[in-house]
C-alpha positions in Angstrom: -60.3 1.9 -3.4 -59.9 2.9 0.2 -57.0 2.0 2.4 -57.3 0.8 6.0 -54.9 2.5 8.7 -51.8 0.5 8.8 -51.7 -2.4 11.5 -48.4 -4.0 12.5 -46.4 -2.1 9.8 -48.6 -3.3 6.8 -51.3 -1.2 4.8 -54.5 -3.2 4.3 -56.6 -2.9 1.0 -60.1 -2.5 1.5 -61.7 -4.8 -1.4 -65.2 -5.2 -0.5 -66.4 -2.5 -3.0 -64.7 -4.7 -5.8 -66.6 -6.8 -8.2 -65.5 -10.4 -8.0 -63.6 -10.0 -11.4 -61.7 -7.1 -10.5 -60.6 -8.4 -7.1 -59.5 -11.7 -8.6 -57.3 -9.3 -11.0 -55.9 -7.5 -7.8 -55.3 -10.6 -6.0 -53.3 -12.3 -9.1 -51.6 -9.0 -9.1 -50.4 -9.2 -5.5 -49.7 -12.9 -5.8 -47.2 -12.5 -8.6 -45.8 -8.9 -7.5 -42.7 -10.1 -6.2 -41.5 -11.6 -9.1 -42.3 -9.0 -11.4 -38.7 -7.8 -12.9 -39.7 -4.1 -13.5 -40.5 -3.9 -9.9 -37.1 -5.5 -8.9 -35.4 -3.1 -11.0 -37.0 -0.1 -10.0 -36.7 -0.9 -6.2 -33.3 -1.6 -6.9 -32.8 1.5 -8.9 -34.1 3.6 -6.1 -32.2 2.0 -3.3 -28.7 2.6 -5.3 -29.9 6.3 -6.0 -30.6 7.0 -2.4 -27.6 4.9 -1.1 -25.3 6.7 -3.7 -26.4 10.3 -2.6 -25.9 9.6 0.9 -22.6 7.7 0.7 -21.4 10.4 -2.0 -22.5 13.3 0.6 -20.7 11.7 3.4 -17.7 11.3 1.6 -17.5 15.0 0.5 -18.7 14.4 -3.2 -22.2 16.1 -2.4 -22.2 18.1 -5.7 -22.3 15.3 -8.0 -25.5 13.3 -8.7 -26.4 10.1 -10.1 -27.7 11.3 -13.4 -24.2 13.1 -13.7 -22.6 9.6 -13.8 -23.9 8.8 -17.6 -22.3 11.6 -18.9 -19.0 11.4 -16.8 -18.9 7.6 -17.8 -19.1 8.5 -21.4 -16.4 11.4 -21.3 -14.2 9.4 -19.4 -13.6 7.1 -22.4 -13.5 9.6 -25.1 -13.7 13.4 -26.1 -17.1 14.3 -27.6 -19.1 17.3 -28.4 -22.5 18.1 -27.0 -24.3 16.6 -30.1 -22.9 13.3 -30.0 -22.9 13.3 -26.0 -26.7 13.9 -25.9 -27.4 11.3 -28.7 -25.6 8.5 -26.5 -26.8 9.6 -23.1 -30.3 9.8 -25.0 -31.3 13.4 -23.6 -31.8 16.4 -25.6 -29.1 18.8 -26.5 -30.6 21.4 -24.0 -30.6 19.0 -21.3 -27.2 17.9 -22.1 -26.0 21.7 -22.5 -27.3 22.3 -18.8 -25.6 19.1 -17.4 -22.4 19.9 -19.1 -22.4 23.5 -17.8 -23.3 22.0 -14.4 -20.4 19.7 -14.3 -18.0 22.4 -15.8 -18.8 24.6 -13.0 -17.9 21.9 -10.3 -14.5 20.9 -12.5 -15.3 17.4 -13.6 -15.1 18.1 -16.9 -13.7 20.9 -19.1 -14.3 21.8 -22.8 -12.1 23.2 -25.5 -13.0 24.4 -29.1 -12.9 21.8 -31.7 -10.2 21.8 -33.9 -12.1 21.0 -36.9 -15.0 23.1 -36.3 -14.7 26.4 -34.2 -18.5 26.5 -33.6 -18.3 23.0 -31.6 -17.1 22.3 -28.1 -15.3 19.2 -27.4 -16.0 17.7 -23.9 -13.3 16.1 -21.9 -12.8 14.6 -18.2 -10.7 16.5 -15.7 -8.3 15.3 -12.9 -11.2 15.5 -10.5 -13.7 14.0 -13.0 -10.9 11.1 -13.0 -10.6 11.2 -9.1 -14.8 10.9 -9.0 -14.3 8.0 -11.2 -11.8 5.8 -9.0 -13.9 6.9 -6.3 -17.3 5.4 -7.8 -15.4 2.2 -8.9 -14.8 1.9 -4.8 -18.3 2.6 -4.4 -19.2 -0.2 -7.1 -17.4 -2.5 -5.0 -19.2 -1.5 -1.7 -22.4 -2.2 -3.6 -21.0 -5.6 -4.6 -20.7 -6.3 -0.8 -24.2 -4.9 0.2 -25.7 -7.4 -2.5 -23.5 -10.4 -1.1 -24.9 -9.9 2.2 -28.5 -9.9 0.8 -28.1 -12.9 -1.7 -24.6 -14.2 -1.3 -21.4 -14.1 -3.2 -22.5 -16.6 -6.0 -25.6 -14.9 -6.7 -24.1 -11.8 -6.9 -21.6 -12.6 -9.6 -24.5 -14.4 -11.5 -26.2 -11.2 -11.0 -23.0 -9.0 -12.5 -22.6 -11.6 -15.2 -26.3 -11.6 -16.2 -26.5 -7.8 -16.1 -23.4 -7.5 -18.1 -25.1 -9.6 -20.8 -28.4 -7.8 -20.5 -26.5 -4.6 -21.0 -24.6 -5.4 -23.8 -27.7 -7.2 -25.5 -29.7 -3.9 -24.9 -27.2 -1.5 -26.3 -26.6 -3.8 -29.2 -30.4 -3.7 -29.9 -30.7 0.0 -29.5 -27.7 0.2 -32.0 -29.6 -1.8 -34.6 -32.7 0.1 -34.1 -30.9 3.7 -34.4 -29.4 2.2 -37.5 -32.6 1.8 -39.1 -33.8 5.3 -38.7 
């Protein structure tokens, strides 16, 4: 499929080389794409990551990345070892160890020897980690404001309610699936 040069900021797809059935499928895809939930989630996720990196850098938090949030948010509620952290975050122990070491070197988390198992380390949040979580809470309010500017306050509150319900439902589903294993 060849692409034509952009005209008026749009890219045109050359479809004259497609058979009728394939062109009909493409036309259907293009017509329904705006209401595709995975597209909406992906674009929102991409926007939030890019915005967060820019905002955090601007505010002096340039050593933290969006993927660190998963670990910091888990650690902020309880102390855990790397095995439990990797299970909860759904990443390998090796990836979790790398992230933990990265955040320890940046001062956001710390570890101590598990009093019940000297081979294991318990990871906990530090003062800097708590300060970042407080800062992040403020960033979340800024994101809400951005959404309100786009879709209005009522729809933003509805979106928050739906996301909360969806998140809890997914977590419950994952818990049940994990228990089956």
